[in-house]
FIKOLZA-1660 file (N, C-alpha, C; in steps of 0.1 Angstrom, whole numbers, plus 5000, padded with zeros to 4 digits):
% residues 78
   i   px   py   pz ch aa at
   1 6326 0401 4423  A  X  N
   1 6328 0412 4432  A  X CA
   1 6315 0417 4437  A  X  C
   2 6313 0418 4450  A  X  N
   2 6300 0423 4455  A  X CA
   2 6300 0439 4456  A  X  C
   3 6290 0445 4452  A  X  N
   3 6288 0459 4452  A  X CA
   3 6288 0464 4467  A  X  C
   4 6297 0472 4472  A  X  N
   4 6298 0476 4486  A  X CA
   4 6286 0485 4490  A  X  C
   5 6279 0491 4480  A  X  N
   5 6268 0499 4483  A  X CA
   5 6254 0492 4481  A  X  C
   6 6255 0479 4478  A  X  N
   6 6242 0472 4476  A  X CA
   6 6235 0470 4490  A  X  C
   7 6222 0471 4490  A  X  N
   7 6214 0470 4502  A  X CA
   7 6212 0455 4503  A  X  C
   8 6216 0449 4515  A  X  N
   8 6215 0435 4517  A  X CA
   8 6206 0433 4530  A  X  C
   9 6197 0424 4529  A  X  N
   9 6189 0421 4541  A  X CA
   9 6192 0406 4544  A  X  C
  10 6198 0404 4556  A  X  N
  10 6201 0391 4560  A  X CA
  10 6192 0386 4571  A  X  C
  11 6181 0393 4573  A  X  N
  11 6171 0390 4584  A  X CA
  11 6163 0377 4579  A  X  C
  12 6163 0367 4587  A  X  N
  12 6157 0354 4583  A  X CA
  12 6142 0354 4584  A  X  C
  13 6136 0360 4594  A  X  N
  13 6122 0359 4596  A  X CA
  13 6115 0372 4598  A  X  C
  14 6106 0376 4590  A  X  N
  14 6098 0388 4592  A  X CA
  14 6105 0400 4586  A  X  C
  15 6099 0411 4589  A  X  N
  15 6104 0424 4584  A  X CA
  15 6115 0429 4593  A  X  C
  16 6127 0433 4588  A  X  N
  16 6138 0437 4596  A  X CA
  16 6135 0451 4603  A  X  C
  17 6126 0458 4597  A  X  N
  17 6122 0471 4602  A  X CA
  17 6112 0470 4614  A  X  C
  18 6102 0462 4613  A  X  N
  18 6092 0462 4623  A  X CA
  18 6090 0448 4629  A  X  C
  19 6096 0438 4624  A  X  N
  19 6095 0424 4629  A  X CA
  19 6082 0417 4625  A  X  C
  20 6073 0423 4618  A  X  N
  20 6061 0417 4614  A  X CA
  20 6064 0407 4602  A  X  C
  21 6055 0398 4600  A  X  N
  21 6055 0389 4589  A  X CA
  21 6043 0391 4581  A  X  C
  22 6044 0390 4568  A  X  N
  22 6032 0391 4559  A  X CA
  22 6023 0379 4561  A  X  C
  23 6010 0382 4560  A  X  N
  23 6001 0371 4562  A  X CA
  23 5990 0371 4551  A  X  C
  24 5985 0360 4547  A  X  N
  24 5974 0359 4537  A  X CA
  24 5961 0362 4544  A  X  C
  25 5953 0370 4538  A  X  N
  25 5940 0374 4543  A  X CA
  25 5930 0374 4532  A  X  C
  26 5917 0371 4536  A  X  N
  26 5906 0371 4526  A  X CA
  26 5899 0384 4527  A  X  C
  27 5896 0390 4515  A  X  N
  27 5888 0402 4515  A  X CA
  27 5874 0400 4518  A  X  C
  28 5868 0407 4527  A  X  N
  28 5854 0406 4532  A  X CA
  28 5846 0416 4525  A  X  C
  29 5850 0429 4526  A  X  N
  29 5843 0440 4520  A  X CA
  29 5853 0451 4515  A  X  C
  30 5849 0458 4505  A  X  N
  30 5858 0468 4499  A  X CA
  30 5851 0482 4499  A  X  C
  31 5859 0492 4503  A  X  N
  31 5855 0506 4503  A  X CA
  31 5864 0512 4492  A  X  C
  32 5859 0512 4480  A  X  N
  32 5867 0517 4468  A  X CA
  32 5871 0532 4470  A  X  C
  33 5862 0540 4475  A  X  N
  33 5864 0554 4477  A  X CA
  33 5876 0557 4485  A  X  C
  34 5879 0549 4495  A  X  N
  34 5890 0551 4504  A  X CA
  34 5902 0541 4502  A  X  C
  35 5900 0533 4492  A  X  N
  35 5911 0523 4488  A  X CA
  35 5914 0514 4501  A  X  C
  36 5903 0510 4508  A  X  N
  36 5905 0501 4519  A  X CA
  36 5896 0489 4518  A  X  C
  37 5900 0478 4524  A  X  N
  37 5892 0466 4525  A  X CA
  37 5892 0460 4539  A  X  C
  38 5881 0455 4543  A  X  N
  38 5880 0447 4555  A  X CA
  38 5884 0433 4551  A  X  C
  39 5895 0429 4558  A  X  N
  39 5900 0415 4555  A  X CA
  39 5900 0407 4567  A  X  C
  40 5900 0394 4565  A  X  N
  40 5899 0384 4576  A  X CA
  40 5911 0374 4575  A  X  C
  41 5918 0372 4586  A  X  N
  41 5929 0362 4587  A  X CA
  41 5923 0348 4589  A  X  C
  42 5931 0338 4587  A  X  N
  42 5927 0324 4589  A  X CA
  42 5920 0322 4602  A  X  C
  43 5925 0328 4613  A  X  N
  43 5919 0326 4626  A  X CA
  43 5907 0334 4629  A  X  C
  44 5902 0342 4619  A  X  N
  44 5890 0349 4621  A  X CA
  44 5892 0364 4625  A  X  C
  45 5904 0368 4628  A  X  N
  45 5907 0382 4631  A  X CA
  45 5905 0391 4619  A  X  C
  46 5898 0402 4621  A  X  N
  46 5896 0411 4610  A  X CA
  46 5903 0424 4612  A  X  C
  47 5907 0430 4600  A  X  N
  47 5913 0443 4601  A  X CA
  47 5911 0451 4588  A  X  C
  48 5913 0464 4589  A  X  N
  48 5912 0473 4577  A  X CA
  48 5926 0473 4570  A  X  C
  49 5925 0471 4557  A  X  N
  49 5938 0470 4549  A  X CA
  49 5938 0479 4538  A  X  C
  50 5949 0486 4536  A  X  N
  50 5950 0495 4524  A  X CA
  50 5952 0486 4512  A  X  C
  51 5945 0489 4501  A  X  N
  51 5945 0480 4489  A  X CA
  51 5950 0488 4476  A  X  C
  52 5955 0500 4478  A  X  N
  52 5959 0508 4466  A  X CA
  52 5970 0501 4457  A  X  C
  53 5978 0493 4463  A  X  N
  53 5989 0486 4455  A  X CA
  53 5984 0474 4447  A  X  C
  54 5972 0469 4451  A  X  N
  54 5967 0457 4444  A  X CA
  54 5953 0459 4438  A  X  C
  55 5948 0471 4439  A  X  N
  55 5935 0474 4434  A  X CA
  55 5934 0470 4419  A  X  C
  56 5923 0464 4414  A  X  N
  56 5910 0462 4421  A  X CA
  56 5910 0448 4428  A  X  C
  57 5904 0448 4439  A  X  N
  57 5901 0435 4446  A  X CA
  57 5886 0434 4448  A  X  C
  58 5881 0422 4450  A  X  N
  58 5867 0420 4453  A  X CA
  58 5866 0410 4465  A  X  C
  59 5854 0410 4471  A  X  N
  59 5852 0401 4482  A  X CA
  59 5855 0387 4478  A  X  C
  60 5862 0380 4487  A  X  N
  60 5866 0366 4484  A  X CA
  60 5880 0365 4479  A  X  C
  61 5886 0375 4474  A  X  N
  61 5900 0375 4469  A  X CA
  61 5909 0373 4481  A  X  C
  62 5921 0368 4479  A  X  N
  62 5931 0366 4490  A  X CA
  62 5942 0375 4487  A  X  C
  63 5947 0382 4497  A  X  N
  63 5958 0392 4495  A  X CA
  63 5969 0389 4505  A  X  C
  64 5981 0392 4502  A  X  N
  64 5992 0391 4511  A  X CA
  64 5994 0405 4518  A  X  C
  65 5992 0405 4531  A  X  N
  65 5992 0418 4539  A  X CA
  65 6004 0419 4548  A  X  C
  66 6010 0431 4548  A  X  N
  66 6021 0434 4557  A  X CA
  66 6019 0448 4562  A  X  C
  67 6019 0450 4575  A  X  N
  67 6018 0463 4581  A  X CA
  67 6006 0471 4576  A  X  C
  68 5995 0464 4575  A  X  N
  68 5982 0470 4571  A  X CA
  68 5980 0473 4557  A  X  C
  69 5990 0468 4548  A  X  N
  69 5989 0471 4534  A  X CA
  69 5989 0458 4526  A  X  C
  70 5980 0457 4517  A  X  N
  70 5980 0445 4508  A  X CA
  70 5991 0447 4498  A  X  C
  71 6001 0438 4497  A  X  N
  71 6012 0439 4489  A  X CA
  71 6011 0431 4476  A  X  C
  72 6002 0421 4476  A  X  N
  72 6001 0412 4465  A  X CA
  72 5987 0405 4465  A  X  C
  73 5981 0403 4453  A  X  N
  73 5969 0395 4452  A  X CA
  73 5974 0381 4450  A  X  C
  74 5968 0372 4458  A  X  N
  74 5972 0358 4458  A  X CA
  74 5963 0350 4449  A  X  C
  75 5968 0341 4442  A  X  N
  75 5960 0333 4433  A  X CA
  75 5954 0321 4441  A  X  C
  76 5942 0318 4438  A  X  N
  76 5935 0307 4445  A  X CA
  76 5941 0294 4441  A  X  C
  77 5943 0285 4451  A  X  N
  77 5948 0271 4447  A  X CA
  77 5937 0264 4441  A  X  C
  78 5939 0257 4431  A  X  N
  78 5928 0250 4425  A  X CA
  78 5932 0240 4416  A  X  C
% end
């Protein structure tokens, strides 16, 4: 029996709220005092990212970013 009050997301692609998709980005520089990092996407685009949820990060780390917030520290393939 399914809980009728359960929250269910059946959206197939991206965030149901804003339509964005999370993307992997590389940390370029960290501003620990403000819990921000300058991050770079695969195509070279750079943006400021909140890192409070995954702190500590260091330059070179890869993070999964959604809506300007790093949600997860990604492990390097190796």
